[in-house]
C-alpha positions as a printed NumPy array, in Angstrom:
array([[ -40.146,   91.91 , -132.963],
       [ -39.645,   91.955, -129.201],
       [ -40.219,   89.151, -126.712],
       [ -42.972,   91.133, -124.986],
       [ -45.074,   90.891, -128.169],
       [ -45.334,   87.096, -128.143],
       [ -44.776,   86.017, -124.541],
       [ -47.52 ,   84.758, -122.26 ],
       [ -47.965,   87.127, -119.319],
       [ -48.883,   86.202, -115.741],
       [ -48.023,   82.52 , -116.219],
       [ -48.719,   79.803, -113.715],
       [ -45.631,   78.99 , -111.665],
       [ -44.585,   76.833, -108.734],
       [ -42.157,   77.157, -105.847],
       [ -39.603,   74.719, -104.49 ],
       [ -41.942,   73.771, -101.657],
       [ -44.84 ,   72.882, -103.986],
       [ -45.762,   69.208, -103.833],
       [ -45.259,   67.213, -107.036],
       [ -48.817,   65.92 , -106.759],
       [ -50.023,   69.508, -107.254],
       [ -47.651,   70.029, -110.187],
       [ -48.847,   66.789, -111.747],
       [ -52.436,   68.046, -111.594],
       [ -51.475,   71.373, -113.193],
       [ -49.73 ,   69.517, -116.006],
       [ -52.683,   67.222, -116.6  ],
       [ -55.269,   69.995, -116.498],
       [ -53.373,   72.484, -118.665],
       [ -51.233,   70.275, -120.925],
       [ -48.029,   71.988, -119.769],
       [ -44.673,   70.528, -120.773],
       [ -42.919,   72.632, -118.133],
       [ -43.55 ,   75.278, -115.492],
       [ -41.296,   78.068, -114.175],
       [ -40.037,   77.713, -110.616],
       [ -39.589,   80.825, -108.473],
       [ -38.382,   81.657, -104.975],
       [ -40.151,   83.744, -102.312],
       [ -39.251,   86.98 , -104.149],
       [ -40.68 ,   85.521, -107.371],
       [ -37.166,   85.348, -108.789],
       [ -36.785,   82.623, -111.397],
       [ -34.672,   79.699, -110.18 ],
       [ -35.367,   77.288, -113.048],
       [ -38.137,   75.189, -114.533],
       [ -39.725,   71.845, -113.765],
       [ -40.419,   69.526, -116.683],
       [ -43.5  ,   67.378, -117.141],
       [ -41.257,   64.479, -118.123],
       [ -39.59 ,   64.503, -114.704],
       [ -42.83 ,   64.95 , -112.786],
       [ -44.654,   62.143, -114.578],
       [ -41.862,   59.676, -113.831],
       [ -42.624,   59.968, -110.116],
       [ -45.469,   57.754, -108.949],
       [ -48.457,   59.642, -107.593],
       [ -48.311,   57.614, -104.379],
       [ -45.249,   59.643, -103.301],
       [ -47.367,   62.508, -102.01 ],
       [ -44.736,   64.215,  -99.833],
       [ -42.184,   64.912, -102.59 ],
       [ -41.621,   68.58 , -103.455],
       [ -40.385,   70.443, -106.529],
       [ -36.978,   71.243, -104.977],
       [ -35.216,   68.079, -106.111],
       [ -36.545,   68.288, -109.663],
       [ -35.66 ,   71.825, -110.74 ],
       [ -33.858,   72.071, -114.096],
       [ -31.681,   74.958, -115.193],
       [ -33.139,   77.038, -118.01 ],
       [ -31.936,   80.08 , -119.934],
       [ -33.825,   83.297, -119.237],
       [ -34.548,   86.339, -121.332],
       [ -35.903,   89.841, -120.758],
       [ -39.136,   91.031, -122.291],
       [ -37.335,   93.715, -124.326],
       [ -34.97 ,   91.271, -126.028],
       [ -35.37 ,   90.403, -129.694],
       [ -37.486,   87.363, -130.545],
       [ -34.616,   86.048, -132.697],
       [ -32.513,   85.851, -129.529],
       [ -35.287,   83.887, -127.816],
       [ -35.496,   81.496, -130.775],
       [ -31.759,   80.833, -130.673],
       [ -31.789,   80.278, -126.912],
       [ -34.57 ,   77.723, -127.194],
       [ -32.905,   75.856, -130.065],
       [ -29.349,   75.943, -128.7  ],
       [ -30.48 ,   74.695, -125.287],
       [ -33.256,   72.408, -126.539],
       [ -35.472,   74.316, -124.115],
       [ -39.124,   73.545, -123.58 ],
       [ -39.872,   76.816, -121.824],
       [ -38.081,   80.14 , -121.592],
       [ -38.853,   82.215, -118.467],
       [ -39.087,   85.945, -119.166],
       [ -37.669,   88.201, -116.442],
       [ -37.703,   91.93 , -115.724],
       [ -33.915,   92.281, -115.912],
       [ -30.764,   90.226, -115.361],
       [ -30.153,   92.001, -112.045],
       [ -33.828,   91.661, -111.088],
       [ -34.954,   88.217, -112.324],
       [ -38.606,   88.558, -111.337],
       [ -40.863,   86.373, -113.484],
       [ -43.044,   88.445, -115.836],
       [ -43.914,   85.864, -118.466],
       [ -42.861,   82.776, -120.394],
       [ -42.17 ,   81.836, -123.981],
       [ -42.963,   78.307, -125.06 ],
       [ -41.902,   76.446, -128.166],
       [ -45.46 ,   76.953, -129.439],
       [ -45.194,   80.734, -128.928],
       [ -42.023,   80.751, -131.018],
       [ -43.499,   78.485, -133.675],
       [ -46.629,   80.616, -134.006],
       [ -44.542,   83.763, -134.457],
       [ -42.599,   82.499, -137.487],
       [ -42.887,   84.744, -140.547],
       [ -44.056,   82.402, -143.313],
       [ -42.713,   84.79 , -145.933],
       [ -39.197,   84.116, -144.613],
       [ -39.4  ,   80.324, -144.492],
       [ -36.625,   78.755, -146.617],
       [ -37.864,   77.11 , -149.808],
       [ -36.688,   73.564, -149.212],
       [ -38.366,   70.131, -149.158],
       [ -39.41 ,   68.462, -145.935],
       [ -37.071,   65.569, -146.763],
       [ -34.113,   67.816, -145.905],
       [ -35.275,   68.56 , -142.352],
       [ -37.307,   65.536, -141.258],
       [ -36.133,   62.812, -138.887],
       [ -35.899,   59.488, -140.713],
       [ -35.391,   57.237, -137.698],
       [ -38.921,   57.319, -136.351],
       [ -39.991,   55.666, -133.115],
       [ -43.574,   54.517, -133.585],
       [ -46.214,   52.736, -131.553],
       [ -47.87 ,   49.617, -132.89 ],
       [ -51.649,   49.829, -133.011],
       [ -51.914,   46.725, -130.788],
       [ -49.419,   47.857, -128.123],
       [ -50.769,   48.345, -124.585],
       [ -51.173,   51.981, -123.607],
       [ -48.989,   51.475, -120.532],
       [ -46.082,   50.263, -122.681],
       [ -46.413,   53.244, -125.02 ],
       [ -46.591,   55.586, -122.026],
       [ -43.363,   54.188, -120.593],
       [ -41.686,   54.529, -123.994],
       [ -42.734,   58.178, -124.203],
       [ -41.667,   58.989, -120.664],
       [ -38.269,   57.293, -120.821],
       [ -37.339,   58.896, -124.153],
       [ -39.084,   62.258, -123.57 ],
       [ -41.411,   61.904, -126.559],
       [ -44.587,   63.977, -126.384],
       [ -46.212,   62.051, -129.207],
       [ -45.731,   59.   , -131.415],
       [ -47.212,   57.946, -134.752],
       [ -49.25 ,   54.76 , -134.585],
       [ -48.702,   52.156, -137.305],
       [ -50.068,   48.728, -138.211],
       [ -48.04 ,   45.574, -138.78 ],
       [ -47.274,   46.727, -142.356],
       [ -45.786,   49.999, -141.178],
       [ -48.731,   51.995, -142.481],
       [ -49.528,   55.05 , -140.3  ],
       [ -53.   ,   55.052, -138.777],
       [ -52.991,   57.845, -136.211],
       [ -51.031,   59.769, -133.605],
       [ -50.919,   59.32 , -129.846],
       [ -49.673,   61.96 , -127.414],
       [ -49.047,   61.964, -123.69 ],
       [ -52.099,   64.12 , -123.249],
       [ -54.303,   61.685, -125.177],
       [ -53.315,   59.065, -122.603],
       [ -53.691,   61.433, -119.646],
       [ -57.087,   62.573, -120.886],
       [ -58.337,   58.983, -120.948],
       [ -56.932,   58.322, -117.498],
       [ -54.71 ,   55.405, -118.481],
       [ -51.263,   56.834, -117.652],
       [ -49.059,   54.5  , -115.611],
       [ -52.027,   52.478, -114.365],
       [ -50.02 ,   49.274, -114.268],
       [ -47.628,   50.827, -111.737],
       [ -49.78 ,   53.049, -109.605],
       [ -53.343,   51.979, -109.133],
       [ -54.082,   48.469, -107.908],
       [ -57.785,   49.312, -107.814],
       [ -57.937,   49.379, -111.621],
       [ -59.3  ,   46.174, -113.149],
       [ -56.59 ,   43.896, -114.534],
       [ -57.889,   44.233, -118.084],
       [ -57.28 ,   47.987, -117.936],
       [ -53.545,   47.371, -118.276],
       [ -54.247,   45.752, -121.651],
       [ -56.028,   48.701, -123.235],
       [ -54.585,   49.087, -126.737],
       [ -53.197,   52.364, -128.021],
       [ -55.794,   52.235, -130.797],
       [ -58.384,   53.202, -128.183],
       [ -56.731,   56.536, -127.353],
       [ -54.921,   57.582, -130.527],
       [ -56.034,   60.647, -132.474],
       [ -57.463,   60.276, -135.975],
       [ -57.551,   61.201, -138.787],
       [ -53.796,   61.246, -139.283],
       [ -52.613,   64.456, -140.907],
       [ -49.51 ,   63.879, -142.996],
       [ -47.317,   65.416, -145.67 ],
       [ -44.98 ,   63.988, -148.301],
       [ -41.167,   64.231, -148.381],
       [ -41.433,   66.522, -151.407],
       [ -43.741,   69.034, -149.725],
       [ -42.099,   72.311, -148.808],
       [ -41.171,   73.25 , -145.25 ],
       [ -43.691,   76.09 , -145.415],
       [ -46.526,   73.598, -145.953],
       [ -45.408,   71.578, -142.926],
       [ -45.56 ,   74.714, -140.772],
       [ -48.996,   75.646, -142.141],
       [ -50.413,   72.15 , -141.485],
       [ -49.092,   72.064, -137.932],
       [ -50.426,   75.537, -137.171],
       [ -53.822,   74.772, -138.698],
       [ -54.343,   71.584, -136.706],
       [ -52.412,   72.678, -133.592],
       [ -49.972,   69.769, -133.793],
       [ -46.494,   69.453, -132.322],
       [ -45.358,   67.106, -135.065],
       [ -46.54 ,   65.8  , -138.427],
       [ -45.815,   62.464, -140.078],
       [ -44.129,   62.261, -143.459],
       [ -45.622,   59.532, -145.636],
       [ -44.409,   58.09 , -148.924],
       [ -46.23 ,   55.365, -150.859],
       [ -48.498,   54.783, -147.889],
       [ -45.614,   54.058, -145.508],
       [ -44.106,   56.12 , -142.714],
       [ -40.995,   57.808, -144.131],
       [ -40.206,   60.273, -141.373],
       [ -41.499,   62.81 , -138.919],
       [ -40.966,   66.528, -138.514],
       [ -41.549,   68.532, -135.341],
       [ -41.418,   72.16 , -134.24 ],
       [ -37.718,   72.015, -133.397],
       [ -36.896,   70.72 , -136.898],
       [ -38.892,   73.47 , -138.565],
       [ -37.625,   76.273, -136.351],
       [ -34.039,   75.195, -137.014],
       [ -34.782,   75.212, -140.736],
       [ -36.241,   78.681, -140.379],
       [ -32.962,   79.832, -138.814],
       [ -31.06 ,   78.328, -141.722],
       [ -29.511,   75.524, -139.68 ]])
């Protein structure tokens, strides 16, 4: 399978002179984790990550993309998808710009982690239990934590989502950055003095997603992939005896698919 078969064509992109306030709006409206950055010839110069953009307060309206560009591997549309998968995993990339050619790096598309994940051949998934690929050291949000605290935790550690647990460690739901953005509570304690004081005490329970979809440590990797594809999730909790035992995300499952 070639890259051109799974890539997204005519992607949104930004230039070095684009204001971060505009990028922030694109990220919020489209749930992007990253965007390609191009020059005046539409040559790819890197990407800009949502994590970096959302760390900058919205009051800094004159800041441009230039100082926040990250290097990113590139690939041509006629390369093999397996090569794209390895580039994304080896570089822990969020987004892979697709160019016309190495000597003509004009942006023609992008490949996201979701594009890769959706292209996996389920018939070739290794037959192994989730317990062998899951992360056991799970960072979770407490159901009574303020949304602003959870947001800062996500932003500082580059988490896109966290399981939400009660005081007994029992998982209740999942909260993502976009759940918080959608409700308009992101970084309110730092940016918007017009918000009522009680807004900074909104609990994560108010914005988390339920029901919580989970799997067991003994479930096969293939089932984890199927559940995440069915419910369009970036991660799924692993639960044993009613308690959070681990978490598995797209990176974990793609690496397992590659035999790593």
